[in-house]
LUMDREN-507791 format. One line per 5 residues: their letters; for each residue y, x, z of C-alpha. Coordinates in steps of 0.5 Angstrom, whole numbers, plus 500, padded with zeros to 3 digits. Layout:
A) Y X Z ~ ...
% end
This chain:
XXXXX) 878 062 889 ~ 884 063 885 ~ 884 059 878 ~ 884 066 874 ~ 878 069 878
XXXXX) 873 064 877 ~ 866 066 876 ~ 863 067 869 ~ 856 068 869 ~ 851 068 863
XXXXX) 850 061 863 ~ 858 059 863 ~ 858 065 857 ~ 853 061 854 ~ 856 054 855
XXXXX) 863 057 852 ~ 859 060 846 ~ 856 053 844 ~ 862 050 845 ~ 859 045 850
XXXXX) 863 040 854 ~ 863 042 862 ~ 867 043 868 ~ 866 049 872 ~ 867 047 880
XXXXX) 867 052 885 ~ 867 052 893 ~ 868 057 898 ~ 861 060 900 ~ 858 060 906
XXXXX) 852 064 908 ~ 846 060 909 ~ 850 054 907 ~ 845 052 901 ~ 845 045 898
XXXXX) 848 041 904 ~ 855 046 904 ~ 855 045 896 ~ 854 037 897 ~ 860 037 902
XXXXX) 865 041 898 ~ 864 038 892 ~ 863 031 894 ~ 857 029 891 ~ 850 027 894
XXXXX) 846 033 896 ~ 840 030 891 ~ 845 032 885 ~ 846 039 887 ~ 841 043 883
XXXXX) 838 050 887 ~ 835 055 883 ~ 830 060 885 ~ 829 067 881 ~ 823 070 882
XXXXX) 818 074 877 ~ 811 074 876 ~ 806 080 877 ~ 808 083 870 ~ 815 083 872
XXXXX) 817 077 867 ~ 822 072 870 ~ 821 066 873 ~ 826 060 874 ~ 825 054 879
XXXXX) 830 049 879 ~ 830 043 884 ~ 834 038 887 ~ 838 040 893 ~ 834 035 897
XXXXX) 827 038 895 ~ 824 043 899 ~ 820 049 896 ~ 812 047 897 ~ 809 052 901
XXXXX) 802 050 900 ~ 801 051 893 ~ 796 056 890 ~ 795 063 892 ~ 796 065 884
XXXXX) 803 062 884 ~ 805 065 891 ~ 803 072 888 ~ 810 072 885 ~ 815 076 888
XXXXX) 822 075 889 ~ 826 079 885 ~ 831 085 888 ~ 838 083 888 ~ 840 087 882
XXXXX) 835 084 878 ~ 837 077 880 ~ 844 078 879 ~ 842 081 872 ~ 838 075 870
XXXXX) 843 069 873 ~ 850 072 875 ~ 849 071 882 ~ 848 074 888 ~ 841 073 893
XX) 843 068 898 ~ 836 067 901
% end
């Protein structure tokens, strides 16, 4: 990705607005690559990669789940939690600035 075409998400905008010190690191996207690809391409342990699940509750309130790259999302959890539905790609992009990669 050319340096002049780095992705600018809402999170990056906020970090810049708050004058936070950070390093934007990018890598070539691989469909269904997930955290193993991010780990390999960034040269960091997979546990240090943070993945984000973007969902919504029954009232359409956004729900963000942050997990270590080596953590699997537990399938055996309360039915109340699973009542949450995945956001549409358009809403996911609006909230996170990224595309749906599930």
